[in-house]
PyMOL CGO cylinders between C-alpha atoms (Angstrom):
from pymol import cmd
from pymol.cgo import CYLINDER

trace = [
    CYLINDER, 158.23, 49.00, 39.35, 155.28, 50.19, 41.39, 0.3, 1, 1, 1, 1, 1, 1,
    CYLINDER, 155.28, 50.19, 41.39, 153.03, 53.03, 40.21, 0.3, 1, 1, 1, 1, 1, 1,
    CYLINDER, 153.03, 53.03, 40.21, 151.71, 53.34, 43.77, 0.3, 1, 1, 1, 1, 1, 1,
    CYLINDER, 151.71, 53.34, 43.77, 155.05, 53.85, 45.51, 0.3, 1, 1, 1, 1, 1, 1,
    CYLINDER, 155.05, 53.85, 45.51, 157.84, 56.05, 44.18, 0.3, 1, 1, 1, 1, 1, 1,
    CYLINDER, 157.84, 56.05, 44.18, 161.14, 56.89, 45.82, 0.3, 1, 1, 1, 1, 1, 1,
    CYLINDER, 161.14, 56.89, 45.82, 162.81, 60.14, 44.81, 0.3, 1, 1, 1, 1, 1, 1,
    CYLINDER, 162.81, 60.14, 44.81, 166.47, 59.72, 45.68, 0.3, 1, 1, 1, 1, 1, 1,
    CYLINDER, 166.47, 59.72, 45.68, 170.12, 60.23, 44.81, 0.3, 1, 1, 1, 1, 1, 1,
    CYLINDER, 170.12, 60.23, 44.81, 171.89, 56.85, 44.46, 0.3, 1, 1, 1, 1, 1, 1,
    CYLINDER, 171.89, 56.85, 44.46, 175.04, 57.90, 46.37, 0.3, 1, 1, 1, 1, 1, 1,
    CYLINDER, 175.04, 57.90, 46.37, 173.17, 59.57, 49.23, 0.3, 1, 1, 1, 1, 1, 1,
    CYLINDER, 173.17, 59.57, 49.23, 173.46, 57.56, 52.50, 0.3, 1, 1, 1, 1, 1, 1,
    CYLINDER, 173.46, 57.56, 52.50, 169.99, 58.70, 53.64, 0.3, 1, 1, 1, 1, 1, 1,
    CYLINDER, 169.99, 58.70, 53.64, 168.44, 57.51, 50.39, 0.3, 1, 1, 1, 1, 1, 1,
    CYLINDER, 168.44, 57.51, 50.39, 170.28, 54.21, 50.66, 0.3, 1, 1, 1, 1, 1, 1,
    CYLINDER, 170.28, 54.21, 50.66, 168.84, 53.54, 54.11, 0.3, 1, 1, 1, 1, 1, 1,
    CYLINDER, 168.84, 53.54, 54.11, 165.32, 53.82, 52.72, 0.3, 1, 1, 1, 1, 1, 1,
    CYLINDER, 165.32, 53.82, 52.72, 166.14, 51.66, 49.69, 0.3, 1, 1, 1, 1, 1, 1,
    CYLINDER, 166.14, 51.66, 49.69, 167.52, 48.96, 51.98, 0.3, 1, 1, 1, 1, 1, 1,
    CYLINDER, 167.52, 48.96, 51.98, 164.45, 49.03, 54.21, 0.3, 1, 1, 1, 1, 1, 1,
    CYLINDER, 164.45, 49.03, 54.21, 162.08, 48.87, 51.23, 0.3, 1, 1, 1, 1, 1, 1,
    CYLINDER, 162.08, 48.87, 51.23, 164.05, 45.96, 49.81, 0.3, 1, 1, 1, 1, 1, 1,
    CYLINDER, 164.05, 45.96, 49.81, 164.19, 44.06, 53.10, 0.3, 1, 1, 1, 1, 1, 1,
    CYLINDER, 164.19, 44.06, 53.10, 160.43, 44.49, 53.53, 0.3, 1, 1, 1, 1, 1, 1,
    CYLINDER, 160.43, 44.49, 53.53, 159.95, 43.40, 49.90, 0.3, 1, 1, 1, 1, 1, 1,
    CYLINDER, 159.95, 43.40, 49.90, 157.97, 46.50, 49.02, 0.3, 1, 1, 1, 1, 1, 1,
    CYLINDER, 157.97, 46.50, 49.02, 158.13, 47.24, 45.28, 0.3, 1, 1, 1, 1, 1, 1,
    CYLINDER, 158.13, 47.24, 45.28, 158.75, 50.84, 44.27, 0.3, 1, 1, 1, 1, 1, 1,
    CYLINDER, 158.75, 50.84, 44.27, 159.47, 53.03, 41.31, 0.3, 1, 1, 1, 1, 1, 1,
    CYLINDER, 159.47, 53.03, 41.31, 162.49, 55.29, 41.30, 0.3, 1, 1, 1, 1, 1, 1,
    CYLINDER, 162.49, 55.29, 41.30, 163.18, 58.89, 40.31, 0.3, 1, 1, 1, 1, 1, 1,
    CYLINDER, 163.18, 58.89, 40.31, 166.83, 59.87, 40.57, 0.3, 1, 1, 1, 1, 1, 1,
    CYLINDER, 166.83, 59.87, 40.57, 167.20, 63.47, 41.72, 0.3, 1, 1, 1, 1, 1, 1,
    CYLINDER, 167.20, 63.47, 41.72, 170.06, 65.88, 41.08, 0.3, 1, 1, 1, 1, 1, 1,
    CYLINDER, 170.06, 65.88, 41.08, 169.27, 67.63, 44.33, 0.3, 1, 1, 1, 1, 1, 1,
    CYLINDER, 169.27, 67.63, 44.33, 172.17, 70.10, 44.01, 0.3, 1, 1, 1, 1, 1, 1,
    CYLINDER, 172.17, 70.10, 44.01, 170.41, 71.58, 40.95, 0.3, 1, 1, 1, 1, 1, 1,
    CYLINDER, 170.41, 71.58, 40.95, 167.35, 72.31, 43.13, 0.3, 1, 1, 1, 1, 1, 1,
    CYLINDER, 167.35, 72.31, 43.13, 164.72, 71.08, 40.64, 0.3, 1, 1, 1, 1, 1, 1,
    CYLINDER, 164.72, 71.08, 40.64, 161.42, 72.88, 41.11, 0.3, 1, 1, 1, 1, 1, 1,
    CYLINDER, 161.42, 72.88, 41.11, 159.27, 69.75, 40.93, 0.3, 1, 1, 1, 1, 1, 1,
    CYLINDER, 159.27, 69.75, 40.93, 161.27, 68.11, 43.69, 0.3, 1, 1, 1, 1, 1, 1,
    CYLINDER, 161.27, 68.11, 43.69, 161.20, 71.22, 45.89, 0.3, 1, 1, 1, 1, 1, 1,
    CYLINDER, 161.20, 71.22, 45.89, 157.41, 71.07, 45.69, 0.3, 1, 1, 1, 1, 1, 1,
    CYLINDER, 157.41, 71.07, 45.69, 157.58, 67.62, 47.26, 0.3, 1, 1, 1, 1, 1, 1,
    CYLINDER, 157.58, 67.62, 47.26, 160.16, 68.52, 49.92, 0.3, 1, 1, 1, 1, 1, 1,
    CYLINDER, 160.16, 68.52, 49.92, 160.79, 72.19, 50.70, 0.3, 1, 1, 1, 1, 1, 1,
    CYLINDER, 160.79, 72.19, 50.70, 164.20, 71.32, 52.18, 0.3, 1, 1, 1, 1, 1, 1,
    CYLINDER, 164.20, 71.32, 52.18, 165.29, 70.16, 48.73, 0.3, 1, 1, 1, 1, 1, 1,
    CYLINDER, 165.29, 70.16, 48.73, 166.97, 67.08, 50.19, 0.3, 1, 1, 1, 1, 1, 1,
    CYLINDER, 166.97, 67.08, 50.19, 166.56, 63.42, 49.30, 0.3, 1, 1, 1, 1, 1, 1,
    CYLINDER, 166.56, 63.42, 49.30, 164.92, 61.02, 49.92, 0.3, 1, 1, 1, 1, 1, 1,
    CYLINDER, 164.92, 61.02, 49.92, 161.19, 61.50, 49.41, 0.3, 1, 1, 1, 1, 1, 1,
    CYLINDER, 161.19, 61.50, 49.41, 158.76, 58.58, 49.29, 0.3, 1, 1, 1, 1, 1, 1,
    CYLINDER, 158.76, 58.58, 49.29, 155.41, 59.11, 47.57, 0.3, 1, 1, 1, 1, 1, 1,
    CYLINDER, 155.41, 59.11, 47.57, 152.68, 56.61, 48.39, 0.3, 1, 1, 1, 1, 1, 1,
    CYLINDER, 152.68, 56.61, 48.39, 149.49, 56.42, 46.35, 0.3, 1, 1, 1, 1, 1, 1,
    CYLINDER, 149.49, 56.42, 46.35, 148.08, 58.98, 43.94, 0.3, 1, 1, 1, 1, 1, 1,
    CYLINDER, 148.08, 58.98, 43.94, 145.40, 61.64, 43.74, 0.3, 1, 1, 1, 1, 1, 1,
    CYLINDER, 145.40, 61.64, 43.74, 143.62, 62.61, 46.93, 0.3, 1, 1, 1, 1, 1, 1,
    CYLINDER, 143.62, 62.61, 46.93, 145.05, 59.55, 48.68, 0.3, 1, 1, 1, 1, 1, 1,
    CYLINDER, 145.05, 59.55, 48.68, 148.64, 60.52, 47.92, 0.3, 1, 1, 1, 1, 1, 1,
    CYLINDER, 148.64, 60.52, 47.92, 151.00, 60.60, 50.89, 0.3, 1, 1, 1, 1, 1, 1,
    CYLINDER, 151.00, 60.60, 50.89, 154.32, 62.43, 50.59, 0.3, 1, 1, 1, 1, 1, 1,
    CYLINDER, 154.32, 62.43, 50.59, 156.96, 61.36, 53.14, 0.3, 1, 1, 1, 1, 1, 1,
    CYLINDER, 156.96, 61.36, 53.14, 160.12, 63.45, 53.43, 0.3, 1, 1, 1, 1, 1, 1,
    CYLINDER, 160.12, 63.45, 53.43, 163.50, 62.74, 55.06, 0.3, 1, 1, 1, 1, 1, 1,
    CYLINDER, 163.50, 62.74, 55.06, 164.86, 59.30, 55.88, 0.3, 1, 1, 1, 1, 1, 1,
    CYLINDER, 164.86, 59.30, 55.88, 163.99, 59.21, 59.58, 0.3, 1, 1, 1, 1, 1, 1,
    CYLINDER, 163.99, 59.21, 59.58, 160.31, 59.97, 58.97, 0.3, 1, 1, 1, 1, 1, 1,
    CYLINDER, 160.31, 59.97, 58.97, 160.16, 57.52, 56.05, 0.3, 1, 1, 1, 1, 1, 1,
    CYLINDER, 160.16, 57.52, 56.05, 161.77, 54.68, 58.00, 0.3, 1, 1, 1, 1, 1, 1,
    CYLINDER, 161.77, 54.68, 58.00, 159.49, 55.23, 61.00, 0.3, 1, 1, 1, 1, 1, 1,
    CYLINDER, 159.49, 55.23, 61.00, 156.46, 55.21, 58.72, 0.3, 1, 1, 1, 1, 1, 1,
    CYLINDER, 156.46, 55.21, 58.72, 157.57, 52.01, 57.03, 0.3, 1, 1, 1, 1, 1, 1,
    CYLINDER, 157.57, 52.01, 57.03, 157.95, 50.30, 60.39, 0.3, 1, 1, 1, 1, 1, 1,
    CYLINDER, 157.95, 50.30, 60.39, 154.44, 51.33, 61.41, 0.3, 1, 1, 1, 1, 1, 1,
    CYLINDER, 154.44, 51.33, 61.41, 152.69, 50.74, 58.10, 0.3, 1, 1, 1, 1, 1, 1,
    CYLINDER, 152.69, 50.74, 58.10, 154.58, 47.54, 57.19, 0.3, 1, 1, 1, 1, 1, 1,
    CYLINDER, 154.58, 47.54, 57.19, 155.68, 46.00, 60.50, 0.3, 1, 1, 1, 1, 1, 1,
    CYLINDER, 155.68, 46.00, 60.50, 156.97, 42.72, 59.07, 0.3, 1, 1, 1, 1, 1, 1,
    CYLINDER, 156.97, 42.72, 59.07, 159.78, 42.04, 59.09, 0.3, 1, 1, 1, 1, 1, 1,
    CYLINDER, 159.78, 42.04, 59.09, 160.43, 44.26, 62.11, 0.3, 1, 1, 1, 1, 1, 1,
    CYLINDER, 160.43, 44.26, 62.11, 163.62, 46.24, 61.56, 0.3, 1, 1, 1, 1, 1, 1,
    CYLINDER, 163.62, 46.24, 61.56, 163.82, 48.01, 64.91, 0.3, 1, 1, 1, 1, 1, 1,
    CYLINDER, 163.82, 48.01, 64.91, 163.91, 44.89, 67.06, 0.3, 1, 1, 1, 1, 1, 1,
    CYLINDER, 163.91, 44.89, 67.06, 161.33, 42.87, 68.95, 0.3, 1, 1, 1, 1, 1, 1,
    CYLINDER, 161.33, 42.87, 68.95, 162.28, 44.08, 72.41, 0.3, 1, 1, 1, 1, 1, 1,
    CYLINDER, 162.28, 44.08, 72.41, 162.38, 47.60, 73.86, 0.3, 1, 1, 1, 1, 1, 1,
    CYLINDER, 162.38, 47.60, 73.86, 166.09, 47.40, 74.67, 0.3, 1, 1, 1, 1, 1, 1,
    CYLINDER, 166.09, 47.40, 74.67, 166.93, 46.28, 71.13, 0.3, 1, 1, 1, 1, 1, 1,
    CYLINDER, 166.93, 46.28, 71.13, 164.87, 49.11, 69.65, 0.3, 1, 1, 1, 1, 1, 1,
    CYLINDER, 164.87, 49.11, 69.65, 166.59, 51.65, 71.87, 0.3, 1, 1, 1, 1, 1, 1,
    CYLINDER, 166.59, 51.65, 71.87, 170.03, 50.39, 70.87, 0.3, 1, 1, 1, 1, 1, 1,
    CYLINDER, 170.03, 50.39, 70.87, 169.09, 50.40, 67.18, 0.3, 1, 1, 1, 1, 1, 1,
    CYLINDER, 169.09, 50.40, 67.18, 167.86, 53.99, 67.43, 0.3, 1, 1, 1, 1, 1, 1,
    CYLINDER, 167.86, 53.99, 67.43, 171.05, 55.01, 69.25, 0.3, 1, 1, 1, 1, 1, 1,
    CYLINDER, 171.05, 55.01, 69.25, 173.24, 53.58, 66.52, 0.3, 1, 1, 1, 1, 1, 1,
    CYLINDER, 173.24, 53.58, 66.52, 171.16, 55.11, 63.74, 0.3, 1, 1, 1, 1, 1, 1,
    CYLINDER, 171.16, 55.11, 63.74, 171.78, 58.48, 65.37, 0.3, 1, 1, 1, 1, 1, 1,
    CYLINDER, 171.78, 58.48, 65.37, 175.45, 57.59, 65.78, 0.3, 1, 1, 1, 1, 1, 1,
    CYLINDER, 175.45, 57.59, 65.78, 175.96, 57.05, 62.07, 0.3, 1, 1, 1, 1, 1, 1,
    CYLINDER, 175.96, 57.05, 62.07, 173.61, 59.73, 60.79, 0.3, 1, 1, 1, 1, 1, 1,
    CYLINDER, 173.61, 59.73, 60.79, 175.11, 62.40, 63.02, 0.3, 1, 1, 1, 1, 1, 1,
    CYLINDER, 175.11, 62.40, 63.02, 178.48, 61.46, 64.53, 0.3, 1, 1, 1, 1, 1, 1,
    CYLINDER, 178.48, 61.46, 64.53, 179.85, 59.39, 61.64, 0.3, 1, 1, 1, 1, 1, 1,
    CYLINDER, 179.85, 59.39, 61.64, 178.62, 61.94, 59.11, 0.3, 1, 1, 1, 1, 1, 1,
    CYLINDER, 178.62, 61.94, 59.11, 180.22, 64.80, 61.06, 0.3, 1, 1, 1, 1, 1, 1,
    CYLINDER, 180.22, 64.80, 61.06, 183.55, 63.13, 61.81, 0.3, 1, 1, 1, 1, 1, 1,
    CYLINDER, 183.55, 63.13, 61.81, 184.18, 60.91, 58.77, 0.3, 1, 1, 1, 1, 1, 1,
    CYLINDER, 184.18, 60.91, 58.77, 181.71, 60.53, 55.93, 0.3, 1, 1, 1, 1, 1, 1,
    CYLINDER, 181.71, 60.53, 55.93, 180.96, 64.22, 55.51, 0.3, 1, 1, 1, 1, 1, 1,
    CYLINDER, 180.96, 64.22, 55.51, 184.62, 65.08, 54.90, 0.3, 1, 1, 1, 1, 1, 1,
    CYLINDER, 184.62, 65.08, 54.90, 185.23, 62.24, 52.46, 0.3, 1, 1, 1, 1, 1, 1,
    CYLINDER, 185.23, 62.24, 52.46, 182.04, 62.62, 50.43, 0.3, 1, 1, 1, 1, 1, 1,
    CYLINDER, 182.04, 62.62, 50.43, 182.33, 66.39, 50.20, 0.3, 1, 1, 1, 1, 1, 1,
    CYLINDER, 182.33, 66.39, 50.20, 185.88, 66.18, 48.89, 0.3, 1, 1, 1, 1, 1, 1,
    CYLINDER, 185.88, 66.18, 48.89, 185.46, 63.14, 46.64, 0.3, 1, 1, 1, 1, 1, 1,
    CYLINDER, 185.46, 63.14, 46.64, 181.87, 63.49, 45.42, 0.3, 1, 1, 1, 1, 1, 1,
    CYLINDER, 181.87, 63.49, 45.42, 180.21, 66.83, 46.09, 0.3, 1, 1, 1, 1, 1, 1,
    CYLINDER, 180.21, 66.83, 46.09, 183.11, 68.91, 44.83, 0.3, 1, 1, 1, 1, 1, 1,
    CYLINDER, 183.11, 68.91, 44.83, 183.09, 67.05, 41.53, 0.3, 1, 1, 1, 1, 1, 1,
    CYLINDER, 183.09, 67.05, 41.53, 179.32, 67.31, 41.16, 0.3, 1, 1, 1, 1, 1, 1,
    CYLINDER, 179.32, 67.31, 41.16, 179.38, 71.03, 41.93, 0.3, 1, 1, 1, 1, 1, 1,
    CYLINDER, 179.38, 71.03, 41.93, 182.60, 71.85, 40.07, 0.3, 1, 1, 1, 1, 1, 1,
    CYLINDER, 182.60, 71.85, 40.07, 184.34, 73.14, 43.21, 0.3, 1, 1, 1, 1, 1, 1,
    CYLINDER, 184.34, 73.14, 43.21, 187.86, 72.08, 42.35, 0.3, 1, 1, 1, 1, 1, 1,
    CYLINDER, 187.86, 72.08, 42.35, 190.31, 69.52, 43.68, 0.3, 1, 1, 1, 1, 1, 1,
    CYLINDER, 190.31, 69.52, 43.68, 189.94, 67.76, 47.04, 0.3, 1, 1, 1, 1, 1, 1,
    CYLINDER, 189.94, 67.76, 47.04, 191.67, 69.29, 50.05, 0.3, 1, 1, 1, 1, 1, 1,
    CYLINDER, 191.67, 69.29, 50.05, 194.18, 66.81, 51.46, 0.3, 1, 1, 1, 1, 1, 1,
    CYLINDER, 194.18, 66.81, 51.46, 193.68, 68.01, 55.04, 0.3, 1, 1, 1, 1, 1, 1,
    CYLINDER, 193.68, 68.01, 55.04, 189.96, 67.22, 54.89, 0.3, 1, 1, 1, 1, 1, 1,
    CYLINDER, 189.96, 67.22, 54.89, 190.62, 63.82, 53.33, 0.3, 1, 1, 1, 1, 1, 1,
    CYLINDER, 190.62, 63.82, 53.33, 193.05, 63.05, 56.13, 0.3, 1, 1, 1, 1, 1, 1,
    CYLINDER, 193.05, 63.05, 56.13, 190.52, 64.10, 58.79, 0.3, 1, 1, 1, 1, 1, 1,
    CYLINDER, 190.52, 64.10, 58.79, 187.85, 61.98, 57.15, 0.3, 1, 1, 1, 1, 1, 1,
    CYLINDER, 187.85, 61.98, 57.15, 190.07, 58.91, 56.97, 0.3, 1, 1, 1, 1, 1, 1,
    CYLINDER, 190.07, 58.91, 56.97, 191.15, 59.28, 60.59, 0.3, 1, 1, 1, 1, 1, 1,
    CYLINDER, 191.15, 59.28, 60.59, 187.51, 59.58, 61.63, 0.3, 1, 1, 1, 1, 1, 1,
    CYLINDER, 187.51, 59.58, 61.63, 186.62, 56.58, 59.50, 0.3, 1, 1, 1, 1, 1, 1,
    CYLINDER, 186.62, 56.58, 59.50, 189.20, 54.39, 61.24, 0.3, 1, 1, 1, 1, 1, 1,
    CYLINDER, 189.20, 54.39, 61.24, 187.90, 55.51, 64.63, 0.3, 1, 1, 1, 1, 1, 1,
    CYLINDER, 187.90, 55.51, 64.63, 184.34, 54.59, 63.73, 0.3, 1, 1, 1, 1, 1, 1,
    CYLINDER, 184.34, 54.59, 63.73, 185.33, 51.28, 62.21, 0.3, 1, 1, 1, 1, 1, 1,
    CYLINDER, 185.33, 51.28, 62.21, 187.14, 50.50, 65.44, 0.3, 1, 1, 1, 1, 1, 1,
    CYLINDER, 187.14, 50.50, 65.44, 183.96, 51.19, 67.37, 0.3, 1, 1, 1, 1, 1, 1,
    CYLINDER, 183.96, 51.19, 67.37, 181.92, 48.96, 65.05, 0.3, 1, 1, 1, 1, 1, 1,
    CYLINDER, 181.92, 48.96, 65.05, 184.59, 46.28, 65.39, 0.3, 1, 1, 1, 1, 1, 1,
    CYLINDER, 184.59, 46.28, 65.39, 184.26, 46.37, 69.19, 0.3, 1, 1, 1, 1, 1, 1,
    CYLINDER, 184.26, 46.37, 69.19, 180.47, 45.98, 68.97, 0.3, 1, 1, 1, 1, 1, 1,
    CYLINDER, 180.47, 45.98, 68.97, 180.66, 43.13, 66.49, 0.3, 1, 1, 1, 1, 1, 1,
    CYLINDER, 180.66, 43.13, 66.49, 183.13, 41.18, 68.62, 0.3, 1, 1, 1, 1, 1, 1,
    CYLINDER, 183.13, 41.18, 68.62, 180.22, 40.22, 70.88, 0.3, 1, 1, 1, 1, 1, 1,
    CYLINDER, 180.22, 40.22, 70.88, 177.17, 40.66, 68.66, 0.3, 1, 1, 1, 1, 1, 1,
    CYLINDER, 177.17, 40.66, 68.66, 175.76, 39.04, 65.55, 0.3, 1, 1, 1, 1, 1, 1,
    CYLINDER, 175.76, 39.04, 65.55, 174.57, 42.43, 64.27, 0.3, 1, 1, 1, 1, 1, 1,
    CYLINDER, 174.57, 42.43, 64.27, 175.37, 45.96, 65.36, 0.3, 1, 1, 1, 1, 1, 1,
    CYLINDER, 175.37, 45.96, 65.36, 172.41, 46.40, 67.72, 0.3, 1, 1, 1, 1, 1, 1,
    CYLINDER, 172.41, 46.40, 67.72, 172.25, 42.82, 68.96, 0.3, 1, 1, 1, 1, 1, 1,
    CYLINDER, 172.25, 42.82, 68.96, 171.02, 39.42, 67.82, 0.3, 1, 1, 1, 1, 1, 1,
    CYLINDER, 171.02, 39.42, 67.82, 168.93, 40.60, 64.86, 0.3, 1, 1, 1, 1, 1, 1,
    CYLINDER, 168.93, 40.60, 64.86, 169.45, 42.61, 61.71, 0.3, 1, 1, 1, 1, 1, 1,
    CYLINDER, 169.45, 42.61, 61.71, 168.07, 46.10, 62.22, 0.3, 1, 1, 1, 1, 1, 1,
    CYLINDER, 168.07, 46.10, 62.22, 167.88, 49.59, 60.79, 0.3, 1, 1, 1, 1, 1, 1,
    CYLINDER, 167.88, 49.59, 60.79, 171.12, 50.25, 62.68, 0.3, 1, 1, 1, 1, 1, 1,
    CYLINDER, 171.12, 50.25, 62.68, 172.90, 47.90, 60.30, 0.3, 1, 1, 1, 1, 1, 1,
    CYLINDER, 172.90, 47.90, 60.30, 171.30, 49.61, 57.33, 0.3, 1, 1, 1, 1, 1, 1,
    CYLINDER, 171.30, 49.61, 57.33, 172.28, 53.05, 58.61, 0.3, 1, 1, 1, 1, 1, 1,
    CYLINDER, 172.28, 53.05, 58.61, 175.90, 51.98, 59.07, 0.3, 1, 1, 1, 1, 1, 1,
    CYLINDER, 175.90, 51.98, 59.07, 176.01, 50.13, 55.76, 0.3, 1, 1, 1, 1, 1, 1,
    CYLINDER, 176.01, 50.13, 55.76, 174.44, 53.04, 53.89, 0.3, 1, 1, 1, 1, 1, 1,
    CYLINDER, 174.44, 53.04, 53.89, 177.13, 55.43, 55.09, 0.3, 1, 1, 1, 1, 1, 1,
    CYLINDER, 177.13, 55.43, 55.09, 180.01, 52.98, 54.70, 0.3, 1, 1, 1, 1, 1, 1,
    CYLINDER, 180.01, 52.98, 54.70, 178.89, 51.75, 51.29, 0.3, 1, 1, 1, 1, 1, 1,
    CYLINDER, 178.89, 51.75, 51.29, 179.13, 55.22, 49.76, 0.3, 1, 1, 1, 1, 1, 1,
    CYLINDER, 179.13, 55.22, 49.76, 182.60, 55.69, 51.24, 0.3, 1, 1, 1, 1, 1, 1,
    CYLINDER, 182.60, 55.69, 51.24, 183.44, 52.21, 49.92, 0.3, 1, 1, 1, 1, 1, 1,
    CYLINDER, 183.44, 52.21, 49.92, 182.22, 53.27, 46.47, 0.3, 1, 1, 1, 1, 1, 1,
    CYLINDER, 182.22, 53.27, 46.47, 185.26, 55.55, 46.41, 0.3, 1, 1, 1, 1, 1, 1,
    CYLINDER, 185.26, 55.55, 46.41, 187.56, 52.88, 47.84, 0.3, 1, 1, 1, 1, 1, 1,
    CYLINDER, 187.56, 52.88, 47.84, 188.36, 54.52, 51.17, 0.3, 1, 1, 1, 1, 1, 1,
    CYLINDER, 188.36, 54.52, 51.17, 187.33, 51.83, 53.66, 0.3, 1, 1, 1, 1, 1, 1,
    CYLINDER, 187.33, 51.83, 53.66, 190.34, 49.88, 55.07, 0.3, 1, 1, 1, 1, 1, 1,
    CYLINDER, 190.34, 49.88, 55.07, 188.40, 46.65, 55.53, 0.3, 1, 1, 1, 1, 1, 1,
    CYLINDER, 188.40, 46.65, 55.53, 191.50, 44.47, 55.97, 0.3, 1, 1, 1, 1, 1, 1,
    CYLINDER, 191.50, 44.47, 55.97, 192.27, 46.18, 59.28, 0.3, 1, 1, 1, 1, 1, 1,
    CYLINDER, 192.27, 46.18, 59.28, 188.82, 45.48, 60.73, 0.3, 1, 1, 1, 1, 1, 1,
    CYLINDER, 188.82, 45.48, 60.73, 187.96, 41.78, 60.13, 0.3, 1, 1, 1, 1, 1, 1,
    CYLINDER, 187.96, 41.78, 60.13, 184.74, 41.64, 62.18, 0.3, 1, 1, 1, 1, 1, 1,
    CYLINDER, 184.74, 41.64, 62.18, 183.38, 44.71, 60.42, 0.3, 1, 1, 1, 1, 1, 1,
    CYLINDER, 183.38, 44.71, 60.42, 184.39, 43.25, 57.07, 0.3, 1, 1, 1, 1, 1, 1,
    CYLINDER, 184.39, 43.25, 57.07, 182.56, 39.97, 57.79, 0.3, 1, 1, 1, 1, 1, 1,
    CYLINDER, 182.56, 39.97, 57.79, 179.47, 41.93, 58.88, 0.3, 1, 1, 1, 1, 1, 1,
    CYLINDER, 179.47, 41.93, 58.88, 179.57, 43.99, 55.68, 0.3, 1, 1, 1, 1, 1, 1,
    CYLINDER, 179.57, 43.99, 55.68, 180.01, 40.89, 53.52, 0.3, 1, 1, 1, 1, 1, 1,
    CYLINDER, 180.01, 40.89, 53.52, 176.84, 39.43, 55.07, 0.3, 1, 1, 1, 1, 1, 1,
    CYLINDER, 176.84, 39.43, 55.07, 174.95, 42.61, 54.27, 0.3, 1, 1, 1, 1, 1, 1,
    CYLINDER, 174.95, 42.61, 54.27, 176.27, 42.79, 50.70, 0.3, 1, 1, 1, 1, 1, 1,
    CYLINDER, 176.27, 42.79, 50.70, 174.95, 39.28, 50.10, 0.3, 1, 1, 1, 1, 1, 1,
    CYLINDER, 174.95, 39.28, 50.10, 171.36, 40.15, 51.05, 0.3, 1, 1, 1, 1, 1, 1,
    CYLINDER, 171.36, 40.15, 51.05, 168.91, 40.65, 48.15, 0.3, 1, 1, 1, 1, 1, 1,
    CYLINDER, 168.91, 40.65, 48.15, 168.00, 44.10, 49.49, 0.3, 1, 1, 1, 1, 1, 1,
    CYLINDER, 168.00, 44.10, 49.49, 171.60, 45.24, 49.09, 0.3, 1, 1, 1, 1, 1, 1,
    CYLINDER, 171.60, 45.24, 49.09, 172.22, 44.08, 45.54, 0.3, 1, 1, 1, 1, 1, 1,
    CYLINDER, 172.22, 44.08, 45.54, 170.61, 47.06, 43.76, 0.3, 1, 1, 1, 1, 1, 1,
    CYLINDER, 170.61, 47.06, 43.76, 173.05, 49.35, 45.56, 0.3, 1, 1, 1, 1, 1, 1,
    CYLINDER, 173.05, 49.35, 45.56, 175.97, 47.41, 44.10, 0.3, 1, 1, 1, 1, 1, 1,
    CYLINDER, 175.97, 47.41, 44.10, 174.70, 48.25, 40.62, 0.3, 1, 1, 1, 1, 1, 1,
    CYLINDER, 174.70, 48.25, 40.62, 174.74, 52.00, 41.30, 0.3, 1, 1, 1, 1, 1, 1,
    CYLINDER, 174.74, 52.00, 41.30, 176.87, 54.07, 38.98, 0.3, 1, 1, 1, 1, 1, 1,
    CYLINDER, 176.87, 54.07, 38.98, 176.97, 57.82, 38.45, 0.3, 1, 1, 1, 1, 1, 1,
    CYLINDER, 176.97, 57.82, 38.45, 178.45, 59.49, 35.35, 0.3, 1, 1, 1, 1, 1, 1,
    CYLINDER, 178.45, 59.49, 35.35, 181.95, 60.73, 36.05, 0.3, 1, 1, 1, 1, 1, 1,
    CYLINDER, 181.95, 60.73, 36.05, 182.13, 58.94, 39.42, 0.3, 1, 1, 1, 1, 1, 1,
    CYLINDER, 182.13, 58.94, 39.42, 183.42, 55.43, 38.85, 0.3, 1, 1, 1, 1, 1, 1,
    CYLINDER, 183.42, 55.43, 38.85, 183.38, 53.00, 41.80, 0.3, 1, 1, 1, 1, 1, 1,
    CYLINDER, 183.38, 53.00, 41.80, 186.39, 51.21, 43.25, 0.3, 1, 1, 1, 1, 1, 1,
    CYLINDER, 186.39, 51.21, 43.25, 187.15, 47.89, 41.60, 0.3, 1, 1, 1, 1, 1, 1,
    CYLINDER, 187.15, 47.89, 41.60, 186.00, 45.82, 44.58, 0.3, 1, 1, 1, 1, 1, 1,
    CYLINDER, 186.00, 45.82, 44.58, 182.80, 47.81, 45.17, 0.3, 1, 1, 1, 1, 1, 1,
    CYLINDER, 182.80, 47.81, 45.17, 180.36, 45.22, 43.78, 0.3, 1, 1, 1, 1, 1, 1,
    CYLINDER, 180.36, 45.22, 43.78, 182.44, 42.16, 44.69, 0.3, 1, 1, 1, 1, 1, 1,
    CYLINDER, 182.44, 42.16, 44.69, 180.67, 40.00, 47.28, 0.3, 1, 1, 1, 1, 1, 1,
    CYLINDER, 180.67, 40.00, 47.28, 183.91, 38.26, 48.24, 0.3, 1, 1, 1, 1, 1, 1,
    CYLINDER, 183.91, 38.26, 48.24, 186.17, 41.30, 48.43, 0.3, 1, 1, 1, 1, 1, 1,
]
cmd.load_cgo(trace, "trace")
């Protein structure tokens, strides 16, 4: 644990997971504060007026730096701690990585992950009743479409954005891993995507995510299995 670097996050939040993966890959130690953001805690709102995770706090006292929202945090980490580079060494690689980050943070969230996580996670946390089957169906259809797109990319690439591991892989894995927590990813139908995900699960940076548990939200049986 680091007293000089603290991540305020919710373990099953894809945005928080992207930052955790980047910190782990860059081997930057950090302390953790788990936030029940839906309860709108006052102390957390003072750090980030939007009330959303993640927030990274660097340093203390007058030197304290408060970084809010995953995109700003990840960009700062790349600038402040450039090795290993997680946006690519070449301009074209960086552009492709940024495109795919946007793809998963916006398009995947809107068409797949948002439906599934709202129905399976947020409703239970907020006490909003049973999942709506129509929304689950829309989310699963969107999920298959996005897995098909990832499959097509991985047919000719080592990693999603090209030859090197990048923040694009972490963005995709962060979103898919939370859906996988609830057992909704049909990995068997997408072998290239499954192999890619197995490689990511085996990285040291990913292992803390496999230990995540939240009261009342048990993971699927295969969630932490490296050879699923």
